[in-house]
Structure formats: C-alpha cells, structure tokens
N, C-alpha and C positions, 0 to 999 in steps of 0.2 A: 346570426346576431344574437348576443347576450341580453338578457333582461336590462342590465344596467347600460348598455350601448343603445337599446331602444329607447329606454327613458331620457337618456340625454339627447338622442336625436329628436324626440317629441318636444323636449324643453326648447331646443333650438327652433322648432317649428313655431312655437309661441312667439318667440323673439322676432323671427321673420314676419310673422302675420302682424304683430304689433307695429312693425316698421312700415308694412304695406298698408295697414288700416289704422293710421294714427288717430283718427276721429272716433274709433270705436274703444270703449273702455277695455283695458287690459283684461279684467276679471270677466267680460263677454267672451273675449278671445280665448282665454284659458277654458272657459266653460265649453266652447264649441270644440276645441281640440279634446278636451277630455271625453266629451260625448262621442266623438268620432272614435277616439282610441278605445274606449269602452265596448263600441259596436264592433270592433275587430278582436275582442278577447279570444273568441274560440278559433281564430285563425291558426291553422298549423304551421304555416310557413310564415316566419315572422320578418324576413329581411325587407319586406317592401312596406310594412306596417307604417312607419313614418311617413313615407310618400303618400300612401292612400289617407292618411289622417290629415296631411296638409291639404290635399287636394279637396277632401270632404268639408273641412273647416272652412278653407277658402270659398267655397261654393256658399257655406252657410253665411259667412261675412258679407259676401258681395249682396246676398239677399238683404241682409240688415241694411246696408250701405244703401240700396236701391229703394228701400221702404222708409227708410230715415230712422229705423229703430236702433239707435246706437245706446 
C-alpha cells in the first residue's frame, strides 16, 4: 500500500466513524484517528494500518460515548 492509498483509507475511517458516532464532534474523531495512526508510524508492514487505526479509534470513541465525554 502506498502512502497516498494509506492516507485515503485513513480519511475514509474518519468518515465511517463519524457516521457511527454522530454525537461525537468530528474533530474528536479526527484526533482519535490521528493518535492511532501516529502510534503505528514505525510499523514496517503498512497494509493493515487503516484497519488497526479504525479498531483503535473505535475503541477510544466507545469509551467517550460510555463516559459521556463527547
């Protein structure tokens, strides 16, 4: 996966999570995705990075939703 493809896939992650968590501000969703993406910067195999980013960000956002921190 090229960097361009990875960034497009990560942008789609933001869109999917914004649909799934409409009560959470998009800026918070973007931050969660950015944090997860940054955490995987050193990963040598990039093919699964968007999937891992989505999984991690979704977990963070569920935590926000459960605690009411939107």
